[in-house]
C-alpha positions as CSV (number, residue, x, y, z in Angstrom):
1,M,13.3,-37.6,277.3
2,A,14.5,-37.1,280.8
3,E,18.3,-36.7,279.4
4,L,17.5,-33.8,277.1
5,G,18.4,-30.3,278.3
6,S,16.2,-27.3,277.5
7,I,18.3,-26.4,274.3
8,E,17.8,-30.1,272.9
9,L,14.0,-29.9,273.7
10,V,13.6,-26.6,272.0
11,F,15.5,-27.8,269.0
12,A,13.3,-30.8,268.9
13,A,10.1,-28.7,268.9
14,L,11.4,-26.5,266.2
15,V,12.1,-29.5,264.0
16,L,8.8,-31.0,264.4
17,V,7.2,-27.7,263.4
18,V,9.3,-27.2,260.4
19,A,9.2,-30.7,259.2
20,Y,5.4,-30.8,259.4
21,A,5.3,-27.3,257.7
22,V,7.3,-28.8,254.9
23,R,4.8,-31.8,254.6
24,G,1.8,-29.5,254.7
25,T,3.2,-27.5,251.8
26,A,4.5,-30.3,249.5
27,G,2.4,-33.3,250.6
28,F,5.7,-35.3,251.6
29,G,9.1,-34.6,253.1
30,G,8.2,-34.1,256.8
31,Q,10.1,-37.2,257.9
32,A,12.9,-36.5,255.6
33,V,13.4,-33.4,257.5
34,A,12.4,-34.6,260.9
35,V,14.2,-38.0,261.4
36,P,17.9,-37.0,260.6
37,L,17.6,-33.9,262.8
38,L,15.9,-35.5,265.8
39,A,18.3,-38.4,265.3
40,L,21.1,-36.0,266.4
41,V,19.7,-35.8,269.9
42,L,17.6,-39.1,270.2
43,P,18.2,-42.7,269.0
44,L,17.2,-43.6,265.5
45,P,14.7,-46.3,266.5
46,V,13.0,-43.8,268.9
47,M,12.8,-41.2,266.1
48,V,11.5,-43.4,263.5
49,S,8.9,-45.1,265.6
50,A,7.6,-41.8,267.3
51,V,7.5,-39.6,264.0
52,V,5.6,-42.3,261.9
53,V,2.7,-42.3,264.3
54,L,2.5,-38.4,264.1
55,T,2.7,-38.8,260.2
56,V,-0.4,-41.1,260.3
57,L,-2.3,-38.6,262.5
58,A,-1.3,-35.6,260.2
59,S,-2.6,-37.7,257.2
60,F,-6.2,-37.7,258.5
61,G,-6.3,-34.0,257.7
62,N,-6.3,-34.9,254.0
63,W,-9.3,-37.2,254.0
64,R,-11.4,-34.5,253.2
65,D,-10.0,-34.5,249.8
66,R,-10.4,-38.2,249.5
67,A,-12.3,-37.9,246.1
68,S,-8.9,-36.7,244.6
69,I,-7.2,-40.0,245.5
70,D,-5.9,-42.2,242.8
71,W,-6.5,-45.5,244.4
72,R,-5.6,-47.3,241.3
73,E,-2.0,-45.9,241.4
74,I,-1.9,-46.7,245.1
75,G,-2.9,-50.3,244.4
76,R,0.0,-50.7,242.0
77,L,2.5,-49.5,244.4
78,L,1.2,-51.3,247.7
79,P,2.9,-54.9,246.9
80,Y,6.4,-53.7,246.4
81,T,5.9,-51.2,249.3
82,L,5.2,-54.1,251.6
83,L,8.1,-56.0,250.3
84,G,10.2,-53.0,251.0
85,V,8.9,-52.2,254.5
86,L,9.7,-55.9,255.5
87,A,13.3,-55.5,254.4
88,G,13.7,-52.3,256.2
89,L,12.3,-53.8,259.4
90,I,14.8,-56.7,259.0
91,L,17.7,-54.1,258.5
92,L,16.4,-52.1,261.6
93,D,16.2,-55.1,263.8
94,R,19.6,-56.9,262.9
95,V,22.0,-54.0,262.4
96,D,23.8,-52.3,265.4
97,V,22.1,-48.8,266.0
98,R,25.7,-46.9,265.9
99,I,26.3,-48.6,262.6
100,L,22.9,-47.8,261.3
101,T,23.0,-44.2,262.5
102,R,26.2,-43.7,260.6
103,S,24.8,-45.4,257.6
104,F,21.7,-43.2,257.9
105,G,24.1,-40.2,257.8
106,V,25.7,-41.3,254.6
107,F,22.2,-42.1,253.1
108,V,20.9,-38.5,253.9
109,L,24.3,-37.0,252.8
110,L,23.7,-38.7,249.3
111,Y,20.2,-38.0,249.4
112,G,20.7,-34.2,249.9
113,C,23.3,-34.2,246.9
114,F,20.7,-36.0,244.9
115,A,17.9,-33.3,245.9
116,L,20.3,-30.4,245.2
117,A,21.3,-31.9,241.7
118,T,17.7,-32.4,240.6
119,V,16.2,-29.0,241.7
120,S,16.7,-27.6,238.1
121,R,16.3,-30.9,236.2
122,P,13.9,-33.2,237.9
123,V,14.3,-36.8,237.0
124,E,12.2,-38.0,234.1
125,I,11.0,-41.6,233.7
126,S,10.2,-42.9,230.1
127,P,6.9,-44.4,229.9
128,R,8.7,-47.4,228.4
129,Y,10.3,-48.1,231.8
130,L,7.5,-46.9,234.1
131,G,6.4,-50.4,235.1
132,V,9.9,-51.3,236.3
133,A,10.5,-47.9,237.8
134,R,7.1,-48.2,239.9
135,A,8.5,-51.6,241.2
136,V,11.9,-50.4,242.2
137,L,10.9,-46.9,243.4
138,S,8.1,-48.3,245.6
139,L,10.5,-51.1,246.9
140,L,13.1,-48.7,247.9
141,A,10.5,-46.5,249.5
142,G,9.3,-49.0,251.7
143,A,12.8,-50.1,252.8
144,A,14.0,-46.5,253.3
145,G,10.8,-45.6,255.2
146,A,11.1,-48.5,257.4
147,A,14.7,-48.6,258.1
148,F,15.5,-44.8,258.1
149,G,12.2,-43.1,258.5
150,A,13.1,-40.9,255.4
151,A,13.0,-40.6,251.5
152,A,9.9,-42.5,251.0
153,G,8.1,-39.4,249.8
154,P,10.4,-38.1,247.1
155,L,10.8,-41.9,245.6
156,Y,6.9,-41.9,245.2
157,A,6.9,-38.4,244.0
158,M,9.2,-39.5,241.0
159,H,6.6,-42.1,240.0
160,F,3.5,-39.7,240.4
161,T,5.4,-37.2,238.3
162,A,5.9,-39.5,235.6
163,R,2.2,-40.5,235.8
164,R,1.5,-36.7,235.3
165,L,-1.2,-36.5,238.1
166,E,-3.1,-33.3,238.4
167,K,-1.7,-31.2,241.4
168,D,-4.4,-31.9,243.9
169,A,-4.5,-35.6,243.0
170,F,-0.8,-35.7,243.4
171,R,-0.7,-34.2,246.7
172,V,-3.6,-36.2,248.3
173,T,-2.6,-39.6,246.8
174,I,1.1,-39.2,247.9
175,T,0.1,-38.3,251.3
176,T,-2.4,-41.4,251.3
177,I,0.3,-43.9,250.2
178,L,2.7,-42.6,252.8
179,G,-0.1,-42.8,255.4
180,I,-0.7,-46.4,254.3
181,Q,3.1,-47.3,254.5
182,A,3.2,-45.6,257.8
183,V,0.6,-48.0,259.2
184,M,2.7,-50.9,258.0
185,R,5.8,-49.6,259.8
186,I,3.8,-49.0,263.0
187,A,2.9,-52.7,262.9
188,G,6.5,-53.7,262.4
189,Y,7.9,-51.4,264.9
190,A,5.4,-52.6,267.6
191,R,6.4,-56.2,266.8
192,L,9.9,-55.2,267.4
193,G,9.1,-53.7,270.6
194,F,10.0,-50.1,269.9
195,Y,6.9,-48.5,271.6
196,D,7.9,-47.8,275.2
197,Q,7.2,-45.0,277.6
198,T,9.8,-42.6,276.0
199,V,8.2,-43.1,272.6
200,F,4.7,-42.4,273.8
201,I,5.9,-39.3,275.7
202,L,7.5,-38.1,272.5
203,I,4.3,-38.7,270.5
204,I,2.0,-36.9,273.0
205,A,4.5,-33.8,273.1
206,G,4.7,-33.8,269.4
207,L,1.0,-33.7,268.8
208,P,0.4,-30.0,269.1
209,L,3.7,-29.4,267.3
210,M,2.5,-31.4,264.3
211,F,-0.7,-29.5,264.1
212,I,1.0,-26.1,264.2
213,G,3.5,-27.1,261.5
214,T,0.7,-28.8,259.3
215,R,-1.5,-25.5,259.6
216,I,1.7,-23.3,258.8
217,G,2.3,-25.7,255.7
218,H,-1.2,-25.5,254.5
219,R,-1.1,-21.6,254.6
220,L,2.2,-21.6,252.7
221,A,1.0,-24.0,250.1
222,G,1.4,-22.5,246.6
223,R,3.0,-19.3,247.9
224,L,6.7,-20.4,248.0
225,D,9.0,-20.6,245.2
226,Q,9.3,-24.2,244.4
227,R,13.2,-24.1,243.4
228,R,14.0,-22.2,246.4
229,F,12.1,-24.4,248.5
230,N,13.8,-27.7,247.2
231,T,17.1,-26.0,247.5
232,G,16.6,-25.1,251.2
233,I,15.5,-28.8,251.9
234,G,18.6,-30.2,250.1
235,V,20.9,-28.0,252.0
236,L,19.2,-29.1,255.1
237,L,19.7,-32.6,254.5
238,L,23.4,-32.1,253.7
239,V,24.0,-30.3,257.0
240,S,22.1,-33.1,258.9
241,G,23.9,-36.0,257.2
242,I,27.3,-34.4,257.9
243,A,26.4,-34.0,261.5
244,L,25.0,-37.6,261.8
245,L,28.4,-38.9,260.5
246,F,30.1,-37.5,263.5
247,K,27.5,-38.1,266.1
């Protein structure tokens, strides 16, 4: 944190507020916004290990809606999610940080293109292939979440959309599965030795920003045009992905 100037610190603070406002509005997407942008000023392993703790803490605010959680759906996703998290942790541990950061830039760029392409036409999954899609999507969500700290939410969202969950159940269920996955990742990151003084300082500094962003997101929920909201997220991902390629 000491090497960051005032501009970088303000940038990081704004990113966290916006990211958790997005998460508070949609129920997911906070890490997809936070990690690529924060990785422009801090190392990727630092980002994923700090932001995931903030995400777990943010999930506690949804516990009051626990009656709406679809635990059966979560139980179906967890085995594949665990395998994906293990694969992502191996990738994060064994690949050079510079290569991983540029790979992350390509990943974010492609993800941004996908997000923009599906704004008007969301991906639909036939009930016939739902079982296969569940396994593939949750496996990818676990791997992408652990290695890059992003994109797990939209992957789970495809499955829950296909299952046609009611709006409140969708939001709180996806937040819960992301929180459970986050706990798995924290255990893995701790095993890899990522939690040092810098990460703990970042977590403490990020707590009030996370609460502010989440509060803003809850106030905005249901008031924003969903198509424009999704388009804005897609454009933001494209910009951050390109920037990561040239970092």
